[in-house]
C-alpha positions in Angstrom: -5.0 15.6 -4.8 -5.7 12.6 -2.5 -3.2 10.6 -0.6 -1.7 7.6 -2.5 -1.0 4.3 -0.6 1.3 2.1 -2.7 1.2 -1.7 -2.0 4.3 -3.8 -2.0 3.4 -5.4 -5.4 3.4 -2.0 -7.0 6.7 -0.9 -5.4 8.3 -4.1 -6.6 7.3 -3.3 -10.2 8.3 0.4 -9.8 11.8 -0.6 -8.6 12.2 -2.9 -11.5 11.4 0.0 -14.0 8.0 -1.6 -15.2 5.7 0.0 -12.5 3.3 2.8 -12.5 4.5 6.4 -13.4 1.9 7.7 -11.1 4.1 6.8 -8.3 6.8 9.2 -9.6 4.2 11.9 -9.8 2.8 11.3 -6.3 6.3 11.1 -4.9 7.1 14.6 -6.4 3.9 16.0 -5.0 4.6 14.4 -1.5 1.4 12.4 -1.3 2.7 8.9 -1.1 2.1 7.4 2.3 3.8 4.2 3.6 2.1 1.5 5.5 4.7 0.2 7.9 4.1 -3.5 6.8 5.0 -2.6 3.2 8.5 -1.2 4.5 9.1 -4.7 6.2 8.0 -6.6 3.1 10.3 -4.4 0.7 13.2 -4.9 3.0 12.9 -8.6 3.5 14.4 -9.3 0.0 18.0 -10.3 -0.7 19.4 -6.7 -1.2 23.0 -5.8 -1.0 24.0 -3.3 1.5 24.1 -0.3 -1.0 20.5 -1.2 -2.3 19.2 -1.7 1.3 20.5 1.6 2.3 19.0 3.5 -0.7 15.7 1.7 -0.1 15.8 2.8 3.6 16.6 6.3 2.7 13.5 6.5 0.2 11.1 5.0 2.8 12.4 7.2 5.7 11.3 10.2 3.7 7.7 9.1 3.3 5.0 10.0 5.6 3.7 7.0 7.5 0.0 5.9 7.5 -1.4 7.0 10.9 -1.1 4.0 13.3 -2.9 4.0 16.6 -4.7 1.3 18.4 -8.1 2.3 16.7 -6.4 1.6 13.3 -5.8 -1.9 14.4 -9.3 -2.3 15.6 -10.5 -1.1 12.2 -8.1 -3.6 10.6 -9.6 -6.5 12.5 -13.1 -5.2 11.9 -12.4 -5.0 8.2 -11.1 -8.6 8.2 -14.2 -9.8 9.9 -16.5 -8.0 7.7 -14.9 -9.3 4.6 -14.6 -13.0 6.0 -18.5 -12.8 6.5 -18.8 -11.8 2.8 -16.7 -14.8 1.7 -13.4 -12.8 1.3 -10.3 -13.9 3.0 -7.9 -11.2 3.6 -4.6 -11.4 5.5 -3.7 -9.0 8.3 -0.9 -7.3 6.3 -3.4 -6.7 3.3 -6.0 -5.6 5.7 -3.6 -3.1 7.1 -2.6 -1.7 3.8 -6.4 -1.3 2.6 -7.4 0.1 5.9 -4.4 2.8 5.6 -6.0 4.0 2.3 -9.5 4.1 3.9 -8.2 5.9 6.9 -6.5 8.6 4.8 -9.5 8.7 2.4 -7.0 8.1 -0.4 -6.3 5.8 -3.2 -4.5 2.4 -3.2 -2.1 1.4 -6.0 -1.7 -2.3 -6.1 -1.3 -5.1 -8.6 -2.7 -7.7 -6.0 -6.2 -8.8 -7.2 -7.5 -9.4 -3.8 -7.8 -5.7 -3.2 -10.5 -5.6 -6.0 -12.6 -7.8 -3.9 -12.0 -5.5 -1.0 -13.0 -2.4 -3.0 -16.2 -4.1 -4.3 -17.3 -4.5 -0.6 -15.9 -1.2 1.0 -15.2 2.3 0.2 -11.6 1.4 -0.8 -10.7 3.4 -4.0 -8.2 1.6 -6.2 -6.0 3.4 -8.8 -6.2 1.6 -12.2 -3.3 -0.6 -13.3 0.2 0.5 -14.4 0.6 3.2 -16.9 4.3 2.7 -17.6 5.0 0.5 -20.7 
């Protein structure tokens, strides 16, 4: 089973109860990896103290995507390659995509920009939500 990187958009749906059940499965199997930017994005919402604490507890249990300087070089290179192909990608989104690439894993997202990334790179996307 491959690593699963979950983008902020999919986490938001999952927390709202309308997300992908594959997150539950991957969490049980210990193969969900957390890009650090996703933690920051999830915690920037208007959460009460109890919800914030519960979210931090969940996130602290997840393995982080490996982050060294070389990772950030690859993030910059990915953005440049995509820009030359006519695809604009933010640094946070490039970081998330590069995490999945670095782990040779899959990315679960509801953000359409990643389909453009996948069509021009080796990024593997997980199909849309399975929860009804």
